[in-house]
C-alpha positions in Angstrom: 12.6 -26.8 -16.4 8.7 -26.8 -15.9 6.6 -23.9 -14.9 4.6 -23.7 -11.9 1.1 -22.5 -13.2 0.3 -18.6 -11.4 -3.1 -18.6 -10.2 -2.1 -15.7 -8.0 -5.3 -12.5 -8.4 -3.8 -9.3 -10.1 -5.0 -5.8 -10.4 -4.6 -3.3 -13.2 -2.7 -0.3 -11.6 -2.0 3.2 -12.8 0.1 6.0 -11.5 0.0 9.4 -12.0 1.3 9.9 -15.3 -1.1 7.1 -16.4 1.6 4.6 -16.8 0.3 0.7 -16.0 1.2 -2.0 -14.5 -0.1 -5.1 -12.5 0.3 -6.2 -8.1 -0.8 -8.5 -6.8 -4.7 -7.9 -5.4 -3.7 -8.9 -1.6 -0.8 -6.5 -1.1 -1.1 -3.0 -0.5 -0.4 -0.6 -3.3 2.9 1.4 -3.5 3.0 5.0 -2.6 1.8 7.2 -6.5 -0.6 4.0 -7.9 -3.8 3.4 -7.4 -6.4 0.7 -8.7 -7.6 0.5 -12.2 -10.7 -1.7 -11.7 -9.7 -4.4 -13.9 -8.4 -7.6 -12.0 -8.0 -11.2 -12.9 -4.9 -13.4 -13.8 -2.3 -11.5 -14.8 -2.3 -12.5 -18.5 -5.7 -10.8 -18.4 -4.5 -8.0 -16.9 -1.9 -7.7 -19.2 -4.0 -8.1 -22.0 -6.1 -5.5 -20.8 -3.4 -3.0 -20.4 -2.5 -4.0 -23.7 -5.8 -2.9 -24.7 -5.8 0.5 -23.1 -2.6 1.1 -22.9 -2.1 3.0 -26.2 0.1 6.4 -25.6 3.3 4.9 -23.7 4.5 8.8 -23.0 3.6 10.1 -19.9 1.2 12.5 -19.5 3.4 15.4 -18.4 5.0 14.9 -21.6 1.7 14.3 -24.0 0.3 17.3 -22.5 3.4 19.4 -22.9 3.6 18.4 -26.4 -0.3 19.6 -26.8 0.8 23.1 -25.4 3.5 23.1 -28.3 
């Protein structure tokens, strides 16, 4: 089966726990998410997330462990 080209524009989004995802640029963001500032193709956004999201633990876990 032949894959269709994905020419849609995406935005990198982040939630209050500093978890990253991508979202269609032409759609309203879901509750609890905000635009991170990076947009482009699906692969460009995924590549950016791979570079910047180096600690996959939710922020609340990181903060709790930092106190101990």
